N, C-alpha and C positions, 0 to 999 in steps of 0.2 A: 468483336469476335464471338461467334455463336458457341455456346457451351456444347461439348460432346458429352452426352449422357452415357453412363455406365449401363450395363445389362440390368442391374437391380433397379436402377433409377427409371429405366425404361418400363420395367414391369409395374412399378408404382405409378408412373404417369398413365399407363393403361388403366389402372384401377381408378384413377381420378376421372378419366373419360367415361368409364363404365358407370361410375356413381351418377355422373351428370346425365348420362343417357337414361337412367332410371329416375331422373328428376330430383336427385339427392345432391345438395350443395356440400362439396367437401370442405368448404371454408365459410360456414354460415356466419352471419353478422351478430346474431344473438346467442347467448348461453345463459344457463342458470346454475346456481349453486346454493344449497341450503346450509352446508357445513364444509369446513376444511376436512381434510382426511383425519387429522388428529382430534378435531372437535367430534367427529362422528364416532370415532373409537371410544373417546371419553364419555360421550353421551350413552352409548351402549352399555359400557361398564358401569355407569351410574344406575341403570335400571335392570341389569342382568339378573339380579337376585329377586326382582319383583315379578311375581307370576302374572303373565297376561300383558305386560307392558312391552312395547316394541319401539324401536327408533327407526323412522323412515328417513332416508337421506338422498339428496342429489348431490353427487360428487363430480369434480372435474380433475383432469390431470393428464400427464403424459404417460403412455403405455411403457412400462419398464421391463416387464417380463411377460412371457406367454407360455401357456402349457395347455394344449389341446388334448382332450382324452375322449374322443368319440362324440357323445351327446352332451358332454360337459366340457367347459373350458375355464381354467383359472388364469387370472392375470393380475399383475400389480400395476397400479397407477400411482403417480407421484404428483403432488402439488407443492406449494411453498412450504407447507408444514411438515411434510413427510410422506410416507408411502401407506398404502392400504391395499388389501387384496380385494378383488372383485370375483364373483362367481356367476358364470352363465350356465343354465341348465335347460335342456329342451322341455322338461316338464313345467318350467316356469314360464318361458318365452316362446316356445316352439322350436322345433328342429331347424326350421328355415332361418331363424334369427341367429341361432348359434352358428350355422353354416355361413351366414352372411358376415358375422363377426370374424370367423376364422379366415374367411376369404379376403376381406378388405382391410382388416386392421393389421398393422405392422408395428414393430418397435419404433418408438418415436412419435406415433400419432397421438393427438389430443382427443380425449373422449369425454362426454358427459353421460353419466350413468345414474339411474335412480333405482331404489328398491329398499329392502329392510336389512338392517345389520344383524348378524348372527355370528356364533362362534363355531368353527369347523371342528371335526373330531380331533384334528391335530392341535387345537387350541388357539388358532389364529382368528382374530376378530375380522370379519369379512362382510362385504356388501353382496347380498343375494339380488342380482340385477333383475328388474322387471322391465326396464326400458333403457335404451342407450342411443346416443347420437354421435356421429363423427363431428368434431369441432375444427380440426385442422389435420390434413393429411401430410405426413412427412415424405418428401420426395427422395431426399438424400438419406440413406440409412445412417443412423448413429455409428460413430467410428468403432471399428474392431468388435463387431458383435461376436459373441462366443456362446457356446452351448455348455450347459452345466447340468449334471444328473442330480435330481432331487427326488428322493422317494422312488427311485427306479424310473423316473420320467425325465425327458430332456426339456430343460427350461433355458430360454435365451435371455441373455443379459448383454448390455453394451459397456464397453470399457474403452478408456483412452489414456495411455501412459507415456507416449513419446513427447518429451518436453517441447521439442521444436514445433510439433503439430499443435500442441495444447496452447502455446503461446500465440501462434498465428490464428488459430480458430478457437478463441476463448469461449465463444458461444457454444461450440460443441463440448469443450472442456467442462464448462459449467453444467451442460445438459446431462452429462453422464457421471460426473464426479462430484458427489455431495460434499466430500471433504473440502474441495476447492470452494464451493459456495459458502461453506463454514468459515473459510479464511476471510472472505470479504464481508461476511456478517460481523466477524470479530474486528476487522479493520474499522467498520462503521462505528462499533461500540468504542474502540479506542479514541476515535476522533471526538465522539460525543463526550467522553470522560475528560479529555483535554479541555474541551469548551466548558464543561461544568465546573472544573477545578479553577480555570482562570476567571470565569464569571463570578465564582464565589470569592475570589481574592480581590474583586473590584476592578478587574480589567474590562476595557471596552473592545469589543470585536469590530474591525473596520475592514474596508476593501481598498486597496491602492492600485495604481495603474499597472497593467500587465505590459502594455506597450509604452516604452519610455524613450524620451529623446536622448537621455544620457543613461547608460547602464552604470550600475555601481553597487557597492555594499558587500562585494565578495571578490575573490580572486578566480575569475573564470572567463572564458571566451564566450561572447553572447551569439545568439542568432540575430541577424539583421534583416529588415524588410524595408520597403519603400512605400511611403503614403503618397498616392497620386495627387490628391487635392491640396495637401499641405506641402508637397514637393520637398519632402525631407525623409532622411533615413530615421527609422525607428528601431528599437531593440526590444526583444522579448526579455523581460526582467530576469536577472540572475539572483536577485534578492529583493526583499521588501524594505531593507533596513533604512535607506535614506529618506524614504517617504514616511515611514512610521515615526522616525525621530523628528521630522518636521512637525508631527502632531504634538509632541512634547513641548515644542516651542509655542504651539497654540494652546498650551495649558490643559491638554488631556494627559493626565499624569500616568496612567496605566493603559496600555494599548497592545492588541495583539491581532495577528491575522493568520489564518490557515489557508493556504492556497498553493497554486502551482508556480514553480520556478523552472527556468529553461536554461541549460548550459550546454554549449556546443563543444562537448569534450568526450572523452573515452567512455566506453561502456564495459562494465564488468559485473561481477556478482552483487556489488553494492552500489552501483552507479547506473542511472538511466537518464538520458538527455532531458526528459520531463519528469518532474518528481514533485511530491508534496511537502511543504515546509511549514512548520509553526515558528513564528518569530514573535517575541514580546519584548517591550521596553518599559521599564518602571523607574519613574523619577525618584530621586533621593535614595538610590540604592547603589551598591557597588557589586563587584564580581563575587565577593564572599557571601553576600545576601542572596544573589542569584544561585550560587551553589546550593544553599539551603533550600530554596524554593524549587530547584530542580529535583532534589531528592523527594521532597513532599509531592510533587506533581507526579512523578513516575510511580511512586508507591501508591498514590490514589488511583491511578489507572490500573496497577496491578490488583488492587483490592476490588475495584469494580469489574474488571474484565476477566481476570484470572482467579480471583477468590483467594489468592495466596501471594505472599511476598517472596516465594521461591518459585522460580520457573525453570523448566528444563529447555535447553537449547543445544541441539545436536550432541546429546549425550552428556552435557555438562550442566550441573545444577547451578543456577545464578541466584545469589541471595541479594535481594534488592533492599533489605532492611537498613535504614540509615543508622549511623553515619557511614557514607561511603569513604573508601581510602582516598587520601589526598597525597599527591606526589609532586614535588617541584620538578619542573621539566629538566632542569640541569642535573638534578640528582638521579633521575630516571635514566638519562643518557649515560651518565657516568657509571652507573651500576650495570646496565645491560650491554653498553657498547664500549665502555672504558675510555670514553672521551669527555673531558670536562670542558663544556662549550664556553665556560666563563673564562677560561684561559686563553680562548682564540677569539679575539675581538674582531678579526677580519675574515672575509671569505677565503682569502689565500692561505691564512694560518689554519683555518678549519679544514680546508681541502687537503692540506699537507698532513694533518693529523689523521684524516680519514685514509689516505694512501698508506700511512704507516700501519694502519689496521687491515691492510689489504682490501679496502673498500674503493670503489670507483666513483668519485664525486663527479657530478655532471659539469662539464666545462663551462665557464663563464657564469655559473649560478651564483646568486647573492648568498650571503651568510644565512639569511632567513630560509632561503629555498633548500640550502644543504641541511640545515637543522630539521626542516620539514620532511626531507627524505629519510633522515635518520629515525624520525618518529614513525613514519609509515612502515619502514622496513624492519625496525627492531622493537620499538615500544608497543605499537598498536596490536600486533599479532599476539603479544603475550599478556595483554591486560584483559583477563577473562572475567574477573569479578569487577563490579562497578568501581571505577577509579577516576578521580579528577586529576588531570595533569594541568599545572597552572605555571604562570609566569613565562610568557613566550617572547621571542625577539621582536623588536619594534618593526623591523623592515618587512615583516609579512602580516602586520596588523595595523594598517594605516588609519584605522578609525578608532583606535584603543588608547586609553589614557596610560601614560607611562608611569612606572614605579617612582615614588617620590625620591628614593635613594639611588636609582639607576635608570637614567633616561634611555638606555638601549634595550630595557626590558619593559613589557607592558603587562597590565592587570587583565590577563586573558586566561581562560581555561577551556579545556575540551574534556568531555566525559567519554569514557570508553568502557565497553563490556562486550564479552563474547568475541574479543578480538576485532571490534568495530568501533569507529567513532560514532557517538549517538548525538552529541550536541556540541555547540561552540558558543562561548558567551564572553562577555567583556564588561569592564568599567568603561563606558562609552566616552570618547573624547568630546568635551563640550567647549573647548577654547577655540574660537574661529580662527585666530592667528596661527596657532599651532596646527590646526587642520589644514589651512591653506598651505603651510610649509610642507606638510606630509604629502599633499597632492603634488606639489612641485617636485619633491624628492622622487616620487614614484615616476613622474615624467622624465626625469633625468636618469635615474638608475636603471630603467628597463627599456628595452628596445621597443620601438613603435608597434611591432607586431607581436609583442610578447603577451600571451594570454593572461598573465598575472598583473598586468599594468592596470592600474586604477585611474580612470579619467578624471580630470578636473570638473567639478560640479559647481558652477558659480551660484545657482539658485540655492543649493544646499548651504553654501557658505553664507549667502544672504540671510537665510533663515537663522543660522547659528548666531549671526551678529545681532539679531534681536534679543538674544539671550536664550540659552537652553539650560535646563536644570541638570545638575549632575544625575546620572542614571545608569542602570545596569541593562544590558541587552542580551538577548538569548535567541539562538536559532537551533531547531531540531528537525532532522529528517523523519517525517511520519512513517515513510515507507520502511526505514530500518527499525524504528520502534515496533512496527507491525511484524517484521521478520522475527524479532525476539519473542513476541507474545504468541506467534503461531508456529514457532519452531521450524522456520523455513530458511534454507541456506542461501537462496537466490532472490534478489530484489524483484525479478520478473514474476516470481510466484505471488507477490502481493500487489502488483499493478495489473489492473484488469487488461489493458491493451499496451504491453511494453513495446518499445521500438526494437525492430529487428532488421538485420541486413536484408536488402531486397534480393529475392530469389532470381537467379538467372534463368 
């Protein structure tokens, strides 16, 4: 389908042709730069008080604002380090060159400009242009250009605020919203800090398969594809867990991975089908020790990225200073829902107790899934400060070691803050016979098309039979952690290219 150009795009296309007719390439292969914009400003400020010293600079960037005033023109250009003003004057480069600039340059174009740095009468450090070149002509105007009056003159700026358009055209969003670029710079810093912390704790970073013959390690519906050469179905991983724990069998005692998981499930403000996870596994540790390491790791990230152990999230101050609150799951539900799950050993009994509280339990749900729904509906939204919920039902934790005194409860915790689940961790099951029985239970108790059903993994059981050390395992959604540290309420804000419903 041939694109239909708007009137503004047609005008810019005409400029492209006019430039080419004059022998000017609007998309040249080479460019030069002597300083970033902020380096040039800093260099000028460093010699400003020294008489007779000048700073010559060749700068590049995207045109962000334009203000033409007869024989002079002011503009702002922006590169990766920030913005700087440029000044074109007929006395410096000739009236024809100023007219050329005003005629052919638009918001969004990329420019190379050379000259000397100076400070204007209004106090702004500026490049006095002696020479300039077009580096790339913008055909499509940056979104929602608007006029703003500055010192009595009209200055053009570009803005983009509509979330739907921003997510679908992230390139345009990044081009006009510097605060969005800052979110992704901070996201990168968060991931670096996580790596630095785990590396410092003696963990080894590895990569495990994304395409897996058997999916596992979490309760989620997978994406499936078909490999033509192997003639078999493969699944996009929903977790790293079973492969990382195989490495414990291979005597790598501390191991982690940061990468993408894929779950064929619902989309909301905290869920995207493709997301970034951190998982680690440490031999000779249990879930209590993992709790302590979790606090240390998140605080390390806060110190490195935010410079404070108090962060603001949607108007709420979150205090990350350890120790975090610890709440037994059954106590939390008894307090907030008024149901003591330890008194209801079966799904039928728990469902009856829920109905007595005017709650609507999901028909045919297992006891564990009913408890999980109570957590999501009542506990999670109310846990604003960092809190560990611990000791979960066995039937929704098929890879977790049971409590010695209660086989129906496992050594598992989830950490919550700001009304969101942040991480999930276990004392990992290392008994291959118990693990095989758990897989068989999942096969019996869940319908064949139930997305929570965990498939049998014979190779994982084979690995366990060689001997797996006791260990603590951990999984954290990096996207949600980024939401917290960037004060953004929707996961789509912290994923560069989130999945969206196809437009009709």
